[in-house]
C-alpha positions as CSV (number, residue, x, y, z in Angstrom):
1,X,0.0,0.0,0.0
2,X,1.3,3.5,-1.0
3,X,2.0,6.1,1.7
4,X,-0.8,8.4,0.6
5,X,-3.3,5.5,0.5
6,X,-2.1,4.4,3.9
7,X,-2.7,7.9,5.3
8,X,-6.2,8.0,3.9
9,X,-6.9,4.5,5.3
10,X,-5.6,5.7,8.7
11,X,-8.0,8.7,8.7
12,X,-10.8,6.4,7.7
13,X,-10.1,4.0,10.6
14,X,-10.1,6.9,13.0
15,X,-13.4,8.3,11.8
16,X,-14.9,4.8,11.9
17,X,-13.7,4.3,15.4
18,X,-15.3,7.6,16.6
19,X,-18.6,6.7,14.9
20,X,-18.7,3.1,16.4
21,X,-17.9,4.3,19.9
22,X,-21.4,5.7,20.3
23,X,-23.4,4.2,23.1
24,X,-27.1,4.2,24.2
25,X,-28.4,5.5,27.6
26,X,-27.5,2.2,29.2
27,X,-23.9,2.3,28.0
28,X,-24.2,-0.4,25.4
29,X,-22.5,0.1,22.0
30,X,-25.1,0.9,19.3
31,X,-23.0,-0.7,16.4
32,X,-21.3,-3.8,17.9
33,X,-20.7,-5.5,14.6
34,X,-19.2,-2.4,13.0
35,X,-17.1,-1.9,16.1
36,X,-15.4,-5.2,15.5
37,X,-14.7,-4.3,11.9
38,X,-13.3,-0.9,13.1
39,X,-11.1,-2.7,15.6
40,X,-9.7,-5.0,12.9
41,X,-9.1,-2.1,10.5
42,X,-7.4,-0.1,13.2
43,X,-5.1,-3.0,14.0
44,X,-4.3,-3.4,10.3
45,X,-3.4,0.3,10.1
46,X,-1.1,0.1,13.2
47,X,0.8,-2.9,11.8
48,X,1.1,-1.4,8.3
49,X,2.1,2.0,9.6
50,X,4.8,0.5,11.8
51,X,6.2,-1.5,8.9
52,X,6.3,1.5,6.6
53,X,7.9,3.7,9.2
54,X,10.5,1.2,10.4
55,X,13.1,1.7,7.8
56,X,13.4,5.5,7.8
57,X,11.7,6.5,11.1
58,X,12.3,3.6,13.4
59,X,11.9,5.7,16.6
60,X,8.6,7.1,15.3
61,X,7.2,3.6,14.7
62,X,8.3,2.4,18.1
63,X,6.7,5.3,19.9
64,X,3.6,5.0,17.8
65,X,3.2,1.4,18.8
66,X,4.2,2.2,22.4
67,X,1.7,5.0,22.8
68,X,-1.1,2.8,21.3
69,X,-0.3,-0.1,23.8
70,X,-0.3,2.3,26.7
71,X,-3.7,3.7,25.6
72,X,-5.2,0.3,25.2
73,X,-3.8,-0.9,28.5
74,X,-5.3,2.1,30.4
75,X,-8.6,1.6,28.6
76,X,-8.7,-2.0,29.7
77,X,-7.9,-1.0,33.3
78,X,-10.7,1.5,33.2
79,X,-13.2,-1.1,32.0
80,X,-12.1,-3.6,34.6
81,X,-11.6,-1.3,37.7
82,X,-14.4,1.2,36.8
83,X,-12.6,4.1,38.5
84,X,-14.5,7.2,39.7
85,X,-14.6,10.3,37.6
86,X,-11.5,12.5,38.4
87,X,-9.4,9.5,39.5
88,X,-5.8,9.1,38.5
89,X,-6.6,6.4,36.0
90,X,-9.1,8.7,34.2
91,X,-6.5,11.6,34.1
92,X,-3.8,9.3,32.8
93,X,-6.2,7.8,30.2
94,X,-7.2,11.3,28.9
95,X,-3.5,12.3,28.7
96,X,-2.7,9.1,26.8
97,X,-5.5,9.8,24.4
98,X,-4.2,13.3,23.6
99,X,-0.6,12.1,23.2
100,X,-1.7,9.2,21.0
101,X,-3.8,11.6,18.9
102,X,-0.8,13.9,18.4
103,X,1.4,11.0,17.3
104,X,-1.4,9.7,15.0
105,X,-1.7,13.2,13.4
106,X,2.0,13.4,12.6
107,X,2.2,9.9,11.4
108,X,-0.6,10.8,8.9
109,X,1.3,14.0,8.0
110,X,4.5,12.0,7.5
111,X,2.8,9.6,5.1
112,X,1.2,12.4,3.1
113,X,4.6,14.2,2.9
114,X,6.4,11.0,1.7
115,X,3.5,10.3,-0.7
116,X,3.9,13.8,-2.2
117,X,7.6,13.2,-2.6
118,X,7.0,9.9,-4.4
119,X,4.5,11.4,-6.8
120,X,6.9,14.2,-7.7
121,X,9.7,11.8,-8.4
122,X,7.5,9.6,-10.6
123,X,6.4,12.7,-12.6
124,X,10.0,13.8,-13.2
125,X,12.4,10.9,-12.9
126,X,15.2,12.7,-14.8
127,X,14.6,16.0,-12.8
128,X,14.9,15.1,-9.1
129,X,12.5,17.2,-6.9
130,X,12.6,17.1,-3.2
131,X,9.6,17.1,-0.9
132,X,9.5,20.9,-0.8
133,X,9.3,21.3,-4.6
134,X,12.9,22.5,-4.9
135,X,14.6,21.4,-8.1
136,X,18.4,21.2,-8.5
137,X,18.4,24.6,-10.2
138,X,17.1,26.2,-7.0
139,X,19.5,24.4,-4.7
140,X,23.2,25.1,-4.3
141,X,25.8,22.7,-5.8
142,X,27.1,21.9,-2.3
143,X,23.7,21.0,-1.0
144,X,23.1,18.7,-4.0
145,X,26.5,17.1,-3.2
146,X,25.4,16.6,0.4
147,X,22.1,15.0,-0.7
148,X,24.0,12.6,-3.0
149,X,26.4,11.6,-0.2
150,X,23.4,10.9,2.1
151,X,21.8,8.8,-0.6
152,X,25.1,6.9,-1.0
153,X,25.1,6.4,2.7
154,X,28.5,8.0,3.1
155,X,27.5,10.7,5.5
156,X,24.5,11.3,7.8
157,X,23.0,14.3,9.6
158,X,23.1,14.4,13.4
159,X,21.2,16.9,15.6
160,X,23.0,18.2,18.7
161,X,22.0,16.7,22.0
162,X,21.7,20.2,23.5
163,X,18.4,20.6,21.6
164,X,15.9,19.6,24.3
165,X,12.4,20.0,22.8
166,X,13.2,18.8,19.3
167,X,9.6,18.1,18.5
168,X,8.5,21.6,19.6
169,X,11.2,23.2,17.5
170,X,10.2,21.1,14.5
171,X,6.5,21.8,14.8
172,X,7.2,25.5,15.1
173,X,9.2,25.4,11.9
174,X,6.4,23.2,10.3
175,X,3.8,25.8,11.3
176,X,5.8,28.6,9.7
177,X,6.1,26.8,6.3
178,X,3.1,24.6,5.8
179,X,-0.5,25.5,4.8
180,X,-3.0,26.0,6.2
181,X,-0.9,28.1,8.5
182,X,-3.8,29.0,10.8
183,X,-4.4,25.3,11.6
184,X,-0.7,24.5,12.2
185,X,-0.2,27.7,14.3
186,X,-3.2,26.6,16.4
187,X,-1.7,23.1,16.7
188,X,1.7,24.5,17.7
189,X,0.0,26.7,20.4
190,X,-1.9,23.6,21.7
191,X,1.3,21.6,21.9
192,X,3.2,24.5,23.6
193,X,0.5,24.7,26.3
194,X,0.2,20.9,26.7
195,X,4.0,20.5,27.2
196,X,4.5,23.7,29.2
197,X,5.4,23.7,32.9
198,X,3.3,26.9,33.3
199,X,0.2,24.7,32.6
200,X,1.1,21.5,34.5
201,X,2.5,22.9,37.7
202,X,-0.5,24.9,38.8
203,X,-2.9,22.3,37.4
204,X,-1.2,19.5,39.4
205,X,-1.1,21.6,42.6
206,X,-4.9,22.4,42.3
207,X,-5.7,18.7,41.8
208,X,-3.4,17.7,44.6
209,X,-5.2,20.0,47.0
210,X,-8.7,19.1,45.9
211,X,-8.4,15.4,45.1
212,X,-5.2,13.7,46.1
213,X,-1.4,14.5,46.7
214,X,-0.6,11.9,44.0
215,X,-1.5,14.5,41.4
216,X,1.7,16.3,42.2
217,X,3.3,13.8,39.9
218,X,1.7,15.7,37.1
219,X,4.6,18.2,37.4
220,X,6.7,15.6,35.6
221,X,4.4,15.7,32.6
222,X,6.3,18.4,30.6
223,X,9.5,16.3,30.9
224,X,7.8,13.1,30.0
225,X,6.0,14.6,26.9
226,X,9.1,16.2,25.5
227,X,11.2,13.1,26.1
228,X,8.6,10.9,24.6
229,X,8.2,13.0,21.4
230,X,11.9,13.9,21.1
231,X,12.9,10.9,18.9
232,X,9.9,11.7,16.6
233,X,11.0,15.3,16.4
234,X,14.6,14.2,15.6
235,X,13.4,11.9,12.8
236,X,11.2,14.6,11.2
237,X,13.8,17.3,11.6
238,X,16.5,15.3,10.0
239,X,14.2,14.2,7.1
240,X,13.2,17.8,6.4
241,X,16.8,19.1,6.8
242,X,17.9,16.7,4.1
243,X,15.3,18.1,1.7
244,X,15.2,21.8,2.6
245,X,18.4,23.8,2.2
246,X,16.9,26.8,4.0
247,X,16.1,24.7,7.1
248,X,19.5,23.0,7.0
249,X,21.2,26.4,6.8
250,X,19.2,27.7,9.8
251,X,20.0,24.7,11.9
252,X,23.7,25.0,10.9
253,X,23.8,28.7,11.8
254,X,22.3,27.9,15.2
255,X,24.9,25.1,15.6
256,X,22.1,22.5,16.0
257,X,23.1,20.0,13.3
258,X,26.3,18.4,12.2
259,X,27.5,16.2,9.3
260,X,29.1,12.8,10.2
261,X,30.6,10.0,8.2
262,X,28.9,6.7,8.4
263,X,32.3,5.0,8.2
264,X,33.8,4.5,11.6
265,X,37.3,3.5,12.9
266,X,38.2,1.6,16.0
267,X,38.5,3.5,19.3
268,X,39.7,2.6,22.7
269,X,37.1,4.9,24.3
270,X,34.0,4.4,22.2
271,X,32.7,0.9,21.9
272,X,31.0,1.4,18.5
273,X,34.0,3.4,17.1
274,X,34.2,7.0,16.1
275,X,33.3,8.7,12.7
276,X,36.2,9.2,10.3
277,X,34.9,12.6,9.2
278,X,33.0,15.2,11.2
279,X,32.0,18.6,9.8
280,X,31.1,20.6,12.9
281,X,29.1,23.8,12.8
282,X,31.1,25.4,15.6
283,X,34.3,26.0,13.6
284,X,33.8,24.9,10.0
285,X,31.9,26.0,6.9
286,X,30.1,23.0,5.6
287,X,30.0,24.3,2.0
288,X,33.7,24.5,2.0
289,X,34.4,21.3,3.8
290,X,31.9,19.1,1.9
291,X,34.1,19.3,-1.2
292,X,37.4,19.2,0.6
293,X,36.9,16.1,2.8
294,X,34.7,14.0,0.5
């Protein structure tokens, strides 16, 4: 199944899941047979999405599956334990739903972006076009050289570990460049609020005073959210930096990305060896070094 088709299939399974979750006044599902079909379709999408993401975005596929398992586990606990409204299980379940929905949205966006890239390549096989519509005529010779080296698996891009909220930085850049901008701006604001300490600290304190001291653990939510989504942000950021020279130059100017060789030599200090070639943004011009070293 093609990436664009898979994205449409995923959207369809989500809509079907929302429709079939309707219940009557007694709490019974109104469409039990369709609910089974929806569950099978959703499981198929999760498996196919994981397989499609595994090669290029391994961390994204792992976290997508992990967040789904956590959501299903908390849902099962809710059905078995029947906790009261406002209990810790209900709060965690709602948080898991939001996180899973965010990850689902970006998995769909990723499939649509890759599908667009594939369509452009099929239309112009002899004129390579990246996922942002930039032809070689619009890109510098050095950046084309870098792209070819990445395709030949001679070098790879690495984000600096000092970048904490990688997903937040990426979604901000995404909201500045993608249409409809109003929608993505609103989504960025939602993410910023949801992952902000300014929201979780007072919210956790209020719940701890009114319900239970255990809700003070909610103070850790910003850390958990940014850590959970960081690998996804890294995957998306590197993918986009490989295709957008403007983004790559911005990251390089801010010393947030480096170019490393995939070939490694033995090292007494590092178990997995160290890269033979490193072009570092702190003291080197990548445009000059890309032709000198490789």
